[in-house]
N, C-alpha and C positions, 0 to 999 in steps of 0.2 A: 382457577389456578394452582396449578401445584408448591407446595410450602414444602417439599419433602426436605430442600436442601437448604435450608434456615440457617444457618449458624447456630450452633449447639454453647448459648450461653454461658452455663453452668459449666461445659469442662471446660471455657474460655477462665472462667473466673477462677477454677482450679486449680489450671495450671499456673494460674502466674499468684494464689496464694503460696503452691509449691516451691516458685522458684525466689518469690522476696521471705519466707521461712528460711528457705536457704541459704539465702545469698547472711541473714543474719543470725544464721549459724555459725558460719563463717569466720564472720565479726564477732560474733561474743566468744563464741567458744572452742574454734582452730587451734592448737597447738595450749590450748588448757583443759584437758579433757581427765587433768586426774584432780582435777577440783570437783568435792560436793557442791550442788547445787545445793542455794540458801533458799530456792524459791521451794523445795524439797524437805523443809526442813517437818522434823514430826513423821515423816510417810517412810512405807517400805522399805528396809532395811538388805535388802533382795534387788530392788528396785534403784537405790544407790552404789551394789556393790558391779553389777551390770555397766551402767553409767560409766566407772570410774577404769574400769576395766576392759573400755570398749566394743562389747558385744552387742553384735549386728542387732536392730532392731528389725522385729519382726510382725510388728502389732499396726503401723501406721494408722490412724485416728482416721475414719472416712470422713468424705469432704463436708458433710451436716456440724459435725465435731470439729472442723477446720475454716471453718465459716464462723461459726458461733468465734472461738476464739480469736479469729480474724475479726470481730465485733469490738473486742475487747482488745488489743491492736487501736485501733483506732479511734475509741476514747481513751485510750492512757497517750497518744500521740496531740489528740488535743487537749487534754490539759498539759501540757510536756509544753507543747504551744502557751497554752495562758499564760503561764509560770512565767514562761519568756517573756512574752510581753508585758510583763509586769514588772519585772528585770527593766525593761526596755524603758518603761514610762519612770521608774526612778532611776533610772542615768538621764533621762533628757529633763524631768523636774531636776534635778542640779546641776544641771545646764542648761534654765533656760535664757537666764538673762542672756547666754551669751547666740543663742539660738536669734533671741529676738534684733539685735547688734545684728547680728547677721543676714536675716531675714529670710535665717531656713525652716524648712516646714516643721512639724512638729509635733509628735501626736498629741501633745498638750493642749494643742488647735478644735481637739476630737470634742464631744460632750460629756466625760464622762469625769468632771468636779467630785460627784460623790465617789466615786474609785479611788481618787486619792488622797481621800478621807484616810478609807479605808488599811489603806495599803504603809501609811503613816507610821507604825510601828514597826516595818519587818524592815532591815536592814535589808538581808540579801535571803537570795533564791536557790536554790540545790536544785537541780535536777536529772533524773535519772544518769548517776554515776557509780560506777564500777565498786564492789569490798573486796575484798579480798582478804578472809581472816586465815591465815599460813599457820595459827595453829593446829586450825581444828581439819585444815583443807579443806574449806571452803573460798566461794562465790559469788557473787551475787549482783544488781541490780538494784539500788531502792528510787522507787520514783519523786520523790521532793523532802527536804528536808528547807524551816524555812530556820535562822538564825534571825533572832529579834533585837529593836533597840537596845528592850530589859538584857542583851545577854543569853536568854534564854534561848536554847536547842528545842525543837516538835520536829520528829516525825512521822510522817503517810504517808501506805500502801494503800496505793488506791486499789479494788475489785471490781468486778461489774458482775453482777447477777443480773439472777433469773426472778421475776414476783413473789417463784414459790420459796425459794430457801433463802428471801430478800424477809417473808411474811416471814416465816421462821425461826428469825432471828430479831424481826425487828416488830412481829405482830403483836398482840394486842396475850398470846401466847404464849409466847415464848420458850423453843423448845429448849430445854437442858441437858446438858451432857453432849453440845457438841461438839465437833472435829476441832480443836486446838491445833490442827494445825496452820493454819492464815494467824494467829499469833506468834507458833514461832516461826517463823520466817519475817512475819518485823520485828522478832524478839532478836532474832538473828541479824539483818543491820542496824539493830540499835548497837551489838558488839560494837561491830565496825567506828557505827558513829557518835560514841561514848569516845572511841579510841584516837579516832582524830577532832574531835572539838573536844577533850576532856570535859564535855559536863554533857548529857540530856534529862531532858525536863519533861518528855513527853513521844508515847509510841501512839497512833489513832493507826484504824485500819479506814477508809473512808470508803461507802461501797454506795453506786451508783448502779439503778436500779433500771434496765434494757430494753421494758417493759414499760417503763412508765416516767424515765428519768429523772423519779425521785433523790435525791442524793442523806445520806447517814453519816457522821460516824463513829466509830465507837473507840475509846480509850480504850489503850492496851495496858494491863498493870504492871507497872516495871520487875515485879516480882517473876515478869515469863524472861527477865534476861537473866537467870541462874538456871530456870527451865530451858532455857538453849546452849549455853554451856553443857548442863549434863546433856542431850540429846546428841550434844556432838564428837564428845569426849564417852561416853556410850558406844555409835557408832563406828569409833574410829577402832576403838577395843575386839569390838563385832568382825569390822572386817579383815584387819590381821591374822584373825584365825582361817579364813579364807571363806568363803561364799556358806551365808548365814542360813544356818535351815528356817525351815516354814512353822511359823513358829505365830501364832494369832496371838495378834498387840503388838508383835514384834515386824511380821516376815507373813502376810498384811499387818501395817497398822489399824484397818482398816478392813474390810472387807468387800466394801465398796471401790477399793485402790483398781485390785484386779483388772475391772473393766476400762479403767482406760489406761492400761500401763504398757511402754511400746516391748515392754521386755512379756509381755507373759506368757507367750509358749515355753519358753524359755525354760518354768519353771517348772510347767508338765515335764519336758523331756529330764530334770535332772531329779526329779524326787523318783 
């Protein structure tokens, strides 16, 4: 039997990812290109310059890289659904007597007794909300904010990660002097949370190992709030003077950034 005409599922899936990403870009970024991306905190100044000046992207990620990023998106979406489920469950619990009287179906009929005891200290969960820091020309979306019954506010940013970098962070001999990009990212969101809630009691990076499904959180010291403020202030001052020069430690901050940069070709052309 001749199977030469079988559909190319890889190409079909890549087309789907491209379409979903373009829809997401329009929804999140169209008309807001003047803002720096909070997700790029602590990274290359030239990349920020190209992005806010609407420079054409010339180095699109390869399909394999797009699939890896898509997997991260799927995990994020599932965690968001889980947190929204908890919010619905809490509302159901509050109105359980009314539902019992009306004979309505309820999530409380499920076998979730242990879960109810775990969430009693949580007042409200906020998921996937936009933040804008006008003073720094920064915008982004945080993953999860927990309002506790005690009044405490906790910020979480979810990261999907492969086994090797997971080992470097949490293995027996964790790598020293790692990039602080992720800490600066969550601290950027923390600045906005502090403005909104007038308090912030803890910031955390929550890691999901894509190979083993292991989960582990890392506390981000509150001192990163000051570092994030300093980073964005210096970036604004630098870009006001035009395209930053290639300068190790600033543009790029890390040599590996260039391998994943959508604007890589422009740096070669402008030097």
